[in-house]
Each structure stands twice: as structure tokens, then as C-alpha cells.
C-alpha positions in Angstrom: 38.7 33.7 -76.5 40.0 31.5 -79.2 39.5 27.7 -79.4 42.2 27.2 -82.1 43.7 24.1 -80.5 40.3 22.3 -79.4 39.8 20.4 -82.8 42.5 18.7 -84.8 43.2 15.5 -86.7 40.7 14.0 -89.5 37.1 14.9 -89.4 35.4 13.7 -92.6 33.2 15.4 -94.3 30.0 12.5 -94.4 27.0 11.7 -97.4 23.7 12.0 -96.7 22.0 8.3 -96.9 18.7 8.1 -98.9 16.8 5.8 -99.7 15.7 4.6 -103.0 12.7 6.4 -103.8 15.1 9.7 -102.3 13.8 10.0 -98.9 16.3 10.4 -96.0 17.4 6.9 -94.2 18.2 8.0 -90.7 19.2 4.3 -90.2 22.0 5.0 -92.9 22.7 8.0 -91.0 23.1 6.2 -87.2 25.5 3.1 -89.2 27.6 6.0 -90.6 28.3 7.6 -87.3 29.1 4.0 -85.6 31.8 3.3 -88.9 33.5 6.7 -88.3 33.6 6.0 -84.7 35.2 2.5 -85.3 37.6 4.0 -88.1 39.1 6.3 -85.3 38.1 10.1 -86.8 38.5 12.6 -84.3 34.9 14.3 -85.6 32.6 14.4 -88.2 31.0 17.0 -90.4 27.2 16.7 -91.4 25.6 19.1 -93.7 28.6 19.8 -95.9 28.2 20.6 -99.6 29.2 16.6 -100.0 26.5 15.8 -97.7 23.8 17.4 -100.5 22.6 20.0 -97.8 21.3 22.6 -100.4 19.6 19.4 -101.4 17.5 18.9 -98.2 14.5 20.5 -96.7 14.7 22.4 -93.2 13.0 19.5 -91.4 15.6 16.9 -93.2 18.4 19.1 -91.9 16.8 18.8 -88.4 16.3 14.9 -88.7 20.0 13.9 -90.1 21.8 16.6 -87.4 19.6 15.2 -84.6 20.3 11.2 -85.5 24.2 11.9 -86.2 24.3 13.7 -82.5 22.5 11.3 -80.9 23.9 8.0 -82.4 27.1 10.3 -81.5 26.5 10.0 -77.8 29.4 11.8 -77.2 31.8 9.8 -78.7 32.5 12.0 -81.4 32.4 15.8 -82.0 29.6 17.3 -84.6 30.5 19.6 -87.0 27.6 21.1 -89.1 27.8 23.2 -92.5 26.1 26.3 -92.4 25.3 27.8 -96.0 22.3 29.8 -96.8 21.2 32.9 -99.4 21.7 35.5 -96.5 23.1 36.0 -93.1 19.5 35.3 -91.5 19.5 31.9 -92.7 22.5 31.1 -91.7 21.9 32.4 -88.3 19.0 30.2 -88.1 20.9 27.0 -88.8 23.7 28.0 -86.5 20.9 28.6 -83.7 19.4 25.3 -84.8 22.5 23.2 -84.7 23.4 24.5 -81.3 20.2 23.9 -80.1 20.1 20.5 -81.9 23.5 19.4 -79.7 25.8 20.0 -82.5 29.5 21.0 -81.5 31.3 23.6 -84.1 29.9 24.8 -87.5 31.7 25.8 -90.8 29.9 29.0 -92.7 30.2 29.4 -96.2 30.4 33.0 -97.6 27.1 34.8 -99.2 28.0 37.7 -102.0 29.0 40.2 -102.7 32.8 40.1 -103.0 33.4 42.6 -100.6 35.3 42.1 -97.5 33.3 44.5 -94.9 29.9 42.7 -96.3 31.8 39.1 -95.8 33.2 40.0 -92.1 29.8 41.1 -91.2 28.0 38.2 -92.0 30.5 36.2 -90.3 30.6 38.3 -87.3 26.6 37.9 -87.2 26.8 34.4 -87.4 29.5 34.2 -84.9 27.4 36.2 -82.3 24.6 34.3 -82.7 25.8 31.0 -81.2 28.4 29.9 -78.7 29.7 27.3 -81.0 33.0 27.6 -82.7 33.2 28.4 -85.8 35.2 27.8 -89.1 34.9 29.7 -92.0 34.8 27.4 -95.7 37.0 28.7 -97.9 35.9 27.2 -101.3 35.8 29.7 -104.0 34.8 27.0 -106.7 31.9 26.1 -105.1 31.3 29.5 -103.9 32.1 31.9 -106.2 33.9 33.9 -103.1 37.0 34.6 -102.5 37.8 35.0 -98.6 41.3 37.4 -98.3 43.9 36.4 -96.0 43.6 39.6 -94.3 40.1 39.4 -93.4 40.6 35.4 -92.8 43.5 36.8 -90.1 41.6 39.1 -88.6 38.5 37.1 -87.5 40.6 34.3 -86.1 43.1 37.0 -84.3 39.7 38.5 -82.6 38.2 35.0 -81.9 35.4 35.0 -84.0 36.3 31.8 -86.5 39.3 30.1 -85.0 39.0 27.3 -87.7 39.2 27.5 -91.8 38.2 24.6 -94.0 41.1 25.8 -96.5 40.0 25.1 -99.9 41.3 27.6 -102.1 44.3 26.4 -104.4 47.1 26.7 -104.7 46.2 25.4 -101.1 49.6 25.3 -99.4 51.1 29.0 -100.2 47.8 30.4 -99.0 47.6 28.4 -95.7 50.8 29.2 -94.6 50.0 33.1 -95.3 46.6 32.2 -93.4 48.6 31.2 -90.4 51.0 34.1 -90.2 48.4 36.5 -90.4 46.3 35.1 -87.8 49.4 35.4 -85.3 49.1 31.3 -85.3 45.5 31.5 -83.7 43.7 29.5 -86.2 43.2 25.5 -86.9 43.8 25.0 -90.4 41.7 21.8 -91.9 42.5 21.1 -95.5 40.2 19.5 -98.0 39.6 18.9 -101.8 39.5 15.3 -100.9 42.9 15.2 -99.1 44.7 15.5 -102.3 47.5 17.8 -100.3 47.0 16.7 -97.1 50.9 15.4 -96.3 52.1 19.2 -97.7 49.1 20.5 -95.4 50.6 19.1 -92.3 53.9 20.1 -92.7 52.9 23.5 -93.5 51.4 23.3 -90.0 47.9 22.5 -90.6 45.6 21.1 -87.5 43.9 18.1 -89.6 41.7 17.3 -92.5 37.9 17.7 -93.3 37.1 16.6 -96.4 35.0 13.5 -97.5 37.3 10.6 -98.9 35.2 7.4 -98.6 38.4 6.2 -96.9 39.0 7.6 -94.0 41.1 5.0 -92.7 43.8 6.4 -95.1 43.5 10.0 -93.7 43.7 8.7 -89.9 47.0 6.7 -90.7 48.7 9.7 -92.2 47.9 11.8 -89.6 48.6 9.4 -86.6 52.1 8.6 -88.3 52.9 12.4 -88.8 51.8 13.4 -85.3 53.9 10.7 -83.9 57.0 11.5 -85.8 56.6 9.1 -88.6 56.9 11.5 -91.5 58.3 8.8 -93.8 55.6 6.8 -93.2 52.6 9.5 -93.1 54.3 10.1 -96.8 54.5 6.7 -97.9 50.5 6.0 -97.3 49.6 9.2 -98.8 51.4 8.6 -102.0 49.7 5.3 -102.3 46.7 6.4 -101.6 46.7 9.3 -104.2 45.1 7.8 -107.1 42.5 6.7 -105.0 42.1 10.3 -103.7 42.5 11.9 -107.4 39.6 9.6 -108.5 37.1 9.9 -106.1 37.3 13.5 -106.3 36.3 14.0 -109.8 34.0 17.1 -110.1 30.3 16.1 -110.7 30.5 12.3 -109.5 32.4 12.4 -106.4 29.5 11.8 -104.2 28.4 9.1 -106.1 31.4 7.2 -106.1 31.8 7.7 -102.1 28.3 6.1 -101.6 29.3 3.5 -103.8 31.9 2.6 -101.2 29.6 3.4 -98.3 27.3 0.6 -99.7 29.7 -1.7 -100.4 30.9 -1.6 -96.7 27.2 -2.0 -95.3 26.7 1.3 -94.6 24.5 2.6 -96.7 21.6 0.5 -98.0 21.9 2.6 -101.7 23.6 4.9 -103.6 20.8 7.2 -104.3 21.9 10.6 -105.1 19.2 13.7 -105.3 19.0 15.4 -108.0 20.6 17.4 -110.2 23.5 14.4 -109.8 25.6 13.3 -112.7 25.0 9.5 -113.5 27.5 7.2 -113.1 27.9 4.0 -115.2 29.2 0.6 -114.3 32.2 0.9 -116.1 33.1 4.2 -114.1 32.2 2.2 -111.3 34.5 -0.6 -112.3 37.1 1.9 -113.2 36.7 3.1 -109.9 37.1 -0.1 -107.8 40.3 -1.3 -110.0 42.0 1.9 -108.9 41.4 0.8 -105.3 42.5 -2.5 -105.6 45.3 -1.4 -107.4 46.4 0.7 -104.5 46.1 -1.9 -102.0 42.6 -1.0 -100.1 39.7 -2.6 -99.5 36.2 -1.3 -100.8 34.2 -3.6 -99.0 35.9 -2.9 -95.6 38.6 -0.8 -93.8 41.9 -1.4 -94.5 44.7 -2.6 -96.5 45.4 -5.3 -98.4 48.6 -4.2 -99.4 50.0 -2.2 -96.4 52.3 0.7 -97.6 54.4 0.7 -94.1 55.0 -2.2 -91.9 54.7 -1.9 -88.5 51.2 -0.8 -86.6 49.8 2.5 -86.9 50.6 4.9 -83.8 48.0 6.3 -81.4 46.9 9.9 -82.1 47.3 11.8 -79.4 43.8 11.5 -77.3 41.2 14.0 -77.7 40.3 16.1 -74.8 37.2 15.4 -72.9 33.9 16.3 -74.0 31.8 18.3 -71.1 28.6 16.6 -72.2 27.0 14.4 -74.9 27.9 16.5 -77.8 29.8 19.2 -76.4 32.6 20.9 -77.8 36.0 20.4 -77.3 38.3 22.1 -74.7 37.0 25.1 -72.4 33.9 27.3 -73.3 33.7 31.7 -73.4 31.3 32.4 -70.6 30.6 35.2 -73.1 30.5 33.5 -76.2 27.4 35.2 -77.7 29.2 38.8 -77.0 32.3 38.5 -79.4 
């Protein structure tokens, strides 16, 4: 059974907050969840690449996910990033995510670069849990390319009804994926939101990325979903300089944590090693770009709105069946896929 239409909209990849001494700040995790709820997103994703999951211990992963699920209390679905050196480690993470109350998982590929090997990997992870699964197609970080044929086959079979699509040129591949999956896949863009408007035009279900200004993504999606394509494009065009500056390789996580700290969500801006330092001049330049776009760095909202009139409401989310249950109906034989 496919769940490709159960999730939609804006699902930010959120950073993991640390104390200045490098320890995980669980109070910051809870404030982050509340802030995302207030912004109007349709879900959040923890323990992704931007969440520095590869720098956390197994115990810390459990603590972060547990705090996020508990604080959400059913207000938002929680996606969990799954990334290990082998299938067994990914299965363990997926089962742990389900046990801790997550709503869905997004799973990274593992070597080798082979469709049969990758298919075995994804099918084994999917079979180990009842949680809906998204493939994470991000060759720039993982060094593995997911073929359109593989993505389409896993979607048609209900194994992976979603994809976090980050393989440039993104629009062409996303269109081919939708065709190969016979439309039975929910495509979520990424890459900082740099192609969000064009992705929505091409048929994307939403966006799953780490932009520290989620209110921008929410407005773009809401206006587009309401049929206000001109308004959605205007918001997107206004925000592009911030998206471009924030998505710089090596310092993007630090810039996002800077925004969260300025907004009172995180107590500090610590990024675990290895990490590129961000100097005061770069931070000042970033804040100048934010100001030039008419955005506020200390709170959600615009100082110079790009579109007159209120933001239309997004379509209401389907009811959740429990405090952290995934959206939509569940298949009784989900584990037997």
C-alpha cells in the first residue's frame, strides 16, 4: 500500500543544538519544535545531514529524537534521518525511530554504486519497520547516484513512496521520477529550497530542507497551493539571496544556528568538529543579506512583505492517529512489503 499522498508541504531539516561545551541541548530541541509549530510547517525532520547526525553518538540520537517526539505531542509528524555504514546499522536506526514514536524515515544510500545492491538495501530497511520511507537522493554528500528506474520501481511497489530529491539538475530528474513511478511518489525538494518554486510547478509535494527561515517556505507553498502562483513566485524571488547565501557548503549549518540563536530558540551556535569556522565579518554579511531581502533575523516575518494581502491557509493536515503516528491510513502488512 502506498502512502505517497499522506505527507505534503514544508518539512524543515532542523539542526541539533549543542551547549558551548559540545553537549546536546535537549531544551533547545524542545524550543525548536515549538518554534516550528508556530511557524506553520507541516512536519519536521531530525537527525539529517544538517542535524549533524553523523557526529552524534547512538545515545545522543535517541535523546534528540525522544525529546522532539515528546515535545511535538502529535502536533507535527517527525521524520528521522537514517544513515549507516551498512544495512544492519540502518535497520537498527529505523526500528529505533519507530520504537521512539517517529512518523517516517528518510534513508541514505550505501555503497556500492549498484542498482541491485541499493535495491536490496532499501527493501531490507523498509521491511524492518512499518514507518513510511523516503529515499534520500543526494549524491554530492553520499557519493551514490540513485537511478530513475530504481526510484520508480521502489515507489510503484510501495517500498519507498517518497523521495528527498537533491540531485541536480533537479527539475528534470524529478519529472522523470514522477513519470517512472506512475505518479505514486511524493517528491520533496531540498538543496536549501533553491528550486522550490520550479519544483512545485513540476509536481513536487513539498520541500524538506534546512532553511532557517521556514516561514518563507510556508508562504511559498501556501500561496502556490491556493493558486496564487504569482504571489508564490514573488516570495521565492525575494528570498533567493538569503537561500543562496545560507546554503554555502561548509558554513550553512553554522549560519542556520546563528539565526536560531538570534531568534532565542538555541542558547548557542556550537557546531561539532569537523566544521569550518564562521568569522564575524561573514555573519555580518549574512545579516545584511537578510535585511536586504526584507526578512527579520531575530523573529519570523517580513519587514518588507513582497506580496500584499494575507498568506492563504494551507489545506488542513490529515488527522494523526496517535501522539506521533504518521499521517494517513496504515497498511496492516506494512512489514511484509
